[in-house]
C-alpha positions as CSV (number, residue, x, y, z in Angstrom):
1,M,0.0,0.0,0.0
2,K,1.3,3.4,-1.0
3,N,0.9,6.7,0.9
4,F,-0.6,9.6,-1.0
5,A,-1.0,13.3,-0.3
6,M,-3.2,15.5,-2.4
7,I,-3.1,19.2,-3.4
8,G,-6.5,20.6,-4.6
9,A,-9.0,18.5,-2.6
10,A,-12.0,20.8,-3.1
11,G,-11.9,20.9,-6.9
12,Y,-14.3,19.3,-9.4
13,I,-11.9,16.6,-10.4
14,A,-10.6,15.8,-6.9
15,P,-13.1,13.0,-6.1
16,R,-11.9,11.1,-9.1
17,H,-8.4,11.2,-7.7
18,M,-9.6,10.1,-4.3
19,K,-11.6,7.2,-5.8
20,A,-8.6,6.1,-7.9
21,I,-6.4,6.1,-4.8
22,K,-8.9,4.0,-2.9
23,D,-9.7,1.7,-5.9
24,T,-6.0,0.9,-6.3
25,G,-5.7,-0.2,-2.6
26,N,-3.7,2.8,-1.4
27,T,-4.3,5.5,1.3
28,L,-4.6,9.3,1.4
29,V,-2.6,10.6,4.3
30,A,-3.1,14.3,4.0
31,S,-4.6,16.9,1.6
32,L,-4.6,20.6,1.0
33,D,-7.0,23.2,-0.4
34,K,-7.6,26.8,0.5
35,N,-11.3,26.0,0.3
36,D,-12.7,23.8,3.0
37,S,-15.8,22.3,1.2
38,V,-14.2,18.9,1.2
39,G,-16.7,16.7,2.9
40,I,-16.3,14.3,-0.1
41,I,-13.1,13.1,1.7
42,D,-15.4,11.3,4.2
43,S,-16.5,9.0,1.4
44,Y,-13.0,7.8,0.8
45,F,-10.5,8.7,3.5
46,P,-12.1,10.1,6.7
47,E,-8.9,9.7,8.6
48,A,-6.8,11.8,6.3
49,D,-5.5,15.1,7.7
50,F,-6.6,18.2,5.9
51,F,-5.1,21.7,5.6
52,V,-6.2,25.0,4.2
53,E,-2.7,26.7,4.5
54,Y,0.1,25.6,2.3
55,E,2.7,26.3,5.0
56,R,1.1,24.0,7.5
57,F,0.7,21.3,4.9
58,D,4.4,21.6,4.0
59,R,5.3,21.3,7.6
60,H,3.0,18.3,8.1
61,I,4.5,16.4,5.2
62,D,8.0,17.1,6.5
63,L,7.1,15.9,10.0
64,L,5.5,12.8,8.6
65,K,8.7,12.0,6.8
66,R,10.8,12.6,9.9
67,K,8.6,10.2,11.9
68,G,9.0,7.5,9.2
69,T,5.8,7.9,7.2
70,H,7.0,8.4,3.7
71,I,4.7,10.0,1.1
72,D,5.1,8.0,-2.1
73,Y,2.9,10.1,-4.4
74,I,1.4,13.5,-4.4
75,S,-1.8,13.9,-6.4
76,I,-2.2,17.4,-7.9
77,A,-5.7,18.7,-8.9
78,S,-5.1,22.4,-8.2
79,P,-5.6,25.3,-10.6
80,N,-3.7,25.0,-13.8
81,Y,-1.2,27.9,-13.2
82,L,-0.1,26.3,-9.9
83,H,0.7,22.8,-11.3
84,D,4.3,23.7,-12.0
85,S,4.9,24.8,-8.4
86,H,3.0,21.9,-6.8
87,I,4.9,19.3,-8.9
88,R,8.1,20.8,-7.7
89,F,6.8,20.6,-4.1
90,A,6.1,16.9,-4.6
91,L,9.5,16.0,-6.0
92,R,11.3,18.1,-3.3
93,H,9.5,16.1,-0.7
94,G,10.7,12.8,-2.2
95,A,7.4,11.9,-3.8
96,H,6.4,11.2,-7.4
97,A,3.8,13.7,-8.8
98,I,0.6,12.7,-10.5
99,C,-0.8,15.8,-12.0
100,E,-4.1,16.7,-13.8
101,K,-4.0,18.1,-17.3
102,P,-2.7,20.5,-18.4
103,L,0.5,19.4,-16.8
104,V,1.8,23.0,-17.2
105,L,0.8,26.0,-19.3
106,N,4.0,26.5,-21.3
107,P,6.6,24.2,-23.0
108,H,9.5,25.9,-21.2
109,N,8.0,24.7,-17.9
110,I,8.5,21.1,-19.1
111,D,12.1,21.8,-19.8
112,A,12.7,23.0,-16.3
113,L,10.8,20.1,-14.7
114,Q,13.0,17.6,-16.6
115,L,15.9,19.1,-14.6
116,V,14.0,18.6,-11.3
117,E,13.2,15.0,-12.2
118,K,16.9,14.4,-12.8
119,E,17.9,16.1,-9.6
120,T,15.5,14.3,-7.4
121,G,15.2,10.9,-9.1
122,K,11.4,11.2,-8.9
123,S,9.0,11.0,-11.7
124,I,6.2,13.3,-13.0
125,Y,3.0,11.7,-14.4
126,N,0.2,13.4,-16.3
127,I,-3.4,12.2,-16.4
128,L,-4.1,11.7,-20.1
129,Q,-7.1,9.5,-19.7
130,L,-8.4,9.6,-23.3
131,R,-5.4,7.4,-24.3
132,L,-7.0,4.7,-22.1
133,H,-10.5,5.0,-23.5
134,P,-11.5,1.8,-25.4
135,S,-13.0,3.8,-28.3
136,I,-9.9,6.0,-28.7
137,I,-7.6,3.0,-28.5
138,A,-9.6,1.3,-31.2
139,L,-9.4,4.5,-33.4
140,K,-5.7,4.6,-33.0
141,K,-5.3,1.0,-34.0
142,S,-7.5,1.6,-37.1
143,V,-5.5,4.7,-38.1
144,T,-2.2,3.0,-37.5
145,D,-3.2,0.1,-39.7
146,E,-4.4,2.5,-42.5
147,V,-1.2,4.5,-42.3
148,A,0.9,1.3,-42.5
149,K,-0.7,0.6,-45.8
150,D,-0.4,4.3,-47.0
151,P,2.0,6.5,-45.1
152,N,0.7,9.6,-46.9
153,K,-2.9,9.0,-45.9
154,V,-4.6,12.1,-44.5
155,F,-7.8,11.8,-42.5
156,E,-10.4,14.6,-42.3
157,V,-11.4,15.2,-38.7
158,D,-13.9,17.4,-37.0
159,L,-13.7,17.9,-33.2
160,T,-16.6,19.5,-31.4
161,Y,-16.8,19.8,-27.7
162,L,-19.3,22.0,-25.7
163,T,-19.6,21.6,-22.0
164,S,-22.0,24.1,-20.5
165,R,-20.8,26.3,-17.6
166,G,-22.7,28.9,-15.6
167,H,-21.7,32.4,-14.7
168,W,-19.5,31.1,-11.8
169,Y,-17.0,29.8,-14.4
170,F,-15.8,33.3,-15.4
171,T,-15.6,34.5,-11.8
172,S,-13.4,31.6,-10.9
173,W,-9.8,31.1,-11.8
174,K,-11.0,29.1,-14.9
175,G,-12.2,32.3,-16.5
176,D,-8.8,34.0,-16.1
177,D,-6.6,33.1,-19.1
178,Q,-3.5,33.8,-17.1
179,K,-4.5,31.1,-14.6
180,S,-6.3,28.6,-16.8
181,G,-4.7,29.1,-20.1
182,G,-8.0,29.9,-21.7
183,I,-10.8,27.8,-23.2
184,A,-8.5,25.8,-25.5
185,T,-6.2,24.8,-22.7
186,N,-8.7,24.3,-19.9
187,I,-11.2,22.0,-21.7
188,G,-9.3,21.1,-24.9
189,V,-5.7,20.0,-23.9
190,H,-6.6,16.3,-23.6
191,F,-8.2,16.3,-27.0
192,Y,-5.1,17.8,-28.6
193,D,-3.1,15.1,-26.8
194,M,-5.4,12.4,-28.2
195,L,-5.1,13.8,-31.7
196,G,-1.3,14.0,-31.6
197,W,-1.1,10.5,-30.2
198,I,-3.2,9.1,-33.0
199,F,-2.3,11.3,-36.0
200,G,1.3,12.3,-35.4
201,D,3.2,15.6,-35.0
202,P,1.4,18.9,-35.7
203,K,2.4,20.6,-38.9
204,K,0.1,23.6,-38.9
205,N,-1.9,25.5,-36.2
206,E,-4.4,28.3,-36.9
207,V,-6.9,30.0,-34.6
208,H,-10.1,31.1,-36.3
209,L,-12.1,32.1,-33.2
210,K,-11.0,33.3,-29.8
211,K,-13.7,34.4,-27.4
212,R,-14.1,34.3,-23.6
213,D,-16.6,31.4,-23.9
214,A,-15.5,29.7,-27.2
215,S,-12.5,29.0,-29.3
216,A,-12.0,27.3,-32.7
217,G,-9.3,26.7,-35.2
218,Y,-7.6,24.3,-37.6
219,L,-4.8,21.9,-37.0
220,E,-2.8,19.8,-39.4
221,F,-1.0,16.7,-38.2
222,E,1.1,14.3,-40.2
223,N,-1.9,12.2,-41.0
224,A,-4.9,14.4,-40.3
225,K,-6.6,17.8,-41.0
226,V,-8.6,18.8,-38.0
227,R,-11.3,21.5,-37.7
228,W,-11.9,22.0,-33.9
229,F,-14.5,23.9,-31.9
230,L,-14.6,24.2,-28.1
231,S,-17.1,26.2,-25.9
232,V,-18.6,26.4,-22.4
233,N,-21.7,28.3,-23.7
234,Y,-25.0,26.4,-23.5
235,E,-26.5,28.5,-26.3
236,Y,-24.1,27.0,-28.8
237,I,-25.2,23.4,-28.2
238,P,-27.3,21.9,-31.0
239,D,-31.1,22.2,-30.4
240,E,-31.7,18.4,-30.6
241,V,-29.2,18.0,-27.8
242,K,-30.8,20.6,-25.7
243,E,-34.2,19.0,-26.3
244,S,-32.9,15.8,-24.8
245,G,-32.0,17.6,-21.6
246,Q,-28.2,17.4,-22.0
247,R,-25.9,20.2,-21.3
248,T,-22.8,18.7,-23.0
249,Y,-22.1,17.9,-26.6
250,R,-19.1,15.9,-27.6
251,S,-18.4,14.8,-31.2
252,I,-15.4,13.5,-33.2
253,T,-15.9,12.5,-36.8
254,V,-13.1,10.9,-38.9
255,N,-13.8,11.0,-42.6
256,G,-17.4,11.7,-41.8
257,N,-17.8,8.7,-39.5
258,E,-18.8,9.5,-35.9
259,I,-16.5,8.1,-33.2
260,E,-18.7,7.1,-30.2
261,F,-16.9,7.8,-27.0
262,S,-19.6,9.4,-24.9
263,H,-19.4,6.6,-22.4
264,G,-16.6,4.8,-20.6
265,F,-15.2,7.8,-18.8
266,T,-16.2,6.8,-15.3
267,D,-13.1,4.7,-14.3
268,L,-10.4,6.2,-16.5
269,H,-8.7,8.0,-13.6
270,T,-8.6,4.7,-11.7
271,E,-7.1,3.0,-14.8
272,S,-4.6,5.9,-15.1
273,F,-3.5,5.4,-11.5
274,K,-3.2,1.6,-12.1
275,Q,-0.9,2.3,-15.1
276,I,1.2,4.8,-13.1
277,L,1.6,2.4,-10.1
278,A,2.7,-0.3,-12.6
279,G,5.3,2.0,-14.0
280,N,3.5,2.7,-17.3
281,G,2.2,6.2,-16.7
282,F,2.4,9.1,-19.1
283,G,5.3,11.5,-18.3
284,L,6.8,14.7,-19.5
285,K,7.7,13.4,-22.9
286,E,4.0,12.4,-23.6
287,A,2.7,15.7,-22.2
288,R,4.9,18.0,-24.3
289,K,3.1,17.9,-27.7
290,S,-0.3,19.0,-26.4
291,I,1.3,21.7,-24.2
292,E,3.1,23.1,-27.3
293,I,-0.2,23.1,-29.2
294,V,-2.2,25.0,-26.6
295,S,0.6,27.4,-26.0
296,N,0.7,28.2,-29.7
297,I,-3.1,28.6,-29.8
298,R,-2.9,31.0,-26.8
299,N,-0.2,33.2,-28.3
300,Q,-1.2,33.6,-31.9
301,D,-3.5,36.0,-33.7
302,I,-6.9,35.1,-35.2
303,I,-7.1,34.2,-38.8
304,E,-10.6,35.0,-40.0
305,N,-12.7,33.7,-42.9
306,Q,-10.8,30.6,-43.7
307,S,-12.3,27.9,-45.9
308,D,-11.2,25.2,-43.4
309,S,-13.0,26.8,-40.4
310,H,-15.3,24.7,-38.2
311,P,-18.9,25.1,-39.3
312,F,-20.0,26.1,-35.7
313,I,-18.2,29.4,-36.2
314,K,-20.9,30.5,-38.6
315,K,-23.5,29.4,-36.1
316,I,-22.0,31.7,-33.4
317,T,-21.7,34.7,-35.7
318,S,-25.4,34.3,-36.7
319,L,-26.7,34.3,-33.2
């Protein structure tokens, strides 16, 4: 049984980390969050110590170590802009880091973290759960087989993801581009990781729409041309989806064929933890490509009226 600590225990994704720690037969020793709405801990590790101040958490982890209780892993589900610092905290305390996506906001952060890994001898793992989704694994195999027959084959891909968020979203750190990285980073980074994992290195990256609640653009990979659209605005969701009572719309088409991956997400964090504990997790090398993509999106100007723009852009401009 491994000892875990956790940073970011009050966030949306935190319960999935707690469940994964429990499901893999390990224990949560201590957790940290400046917000104290963390009653969910009782469902998993009621005996875990909890702190709202970073300094006291730091001291507690140090005292545990001196008393012989070693922290093997620190799970990080804090706001995006703090990931880099919290990863360093984990490694300095002699623990491996398991961090939510995006691992960091900028590629140069990965370069620096490589040095910290080397100095401490500890590893950094990123949760890239789409790589473990059965439908995505099947898609990768299909694409790999096709490319083996024709290395120059290029697939036409449309990625559309809308996940409704209320007014709170823009008041929280998620609505601050300096803290979240913006829409494309905050809700899209794992899709870009998946696309790069399946279709190869990116060759072209254009941004066609960049709003507070939506972003869209065009990516070319070695074996795919991708039109993408991401949003947190409920109004942009197709009417037939709204009529069914759903507030999320997720679609990936490859050469016009829909890839069904709406289900199967429930246990992907647990599977991610299983792979990490078995020494097969996704590290800095795997995380880099998607971080480079979102950084590029964040820092480039909009190119308007492109023939390869996602069709949802017209929908927005007509509202």
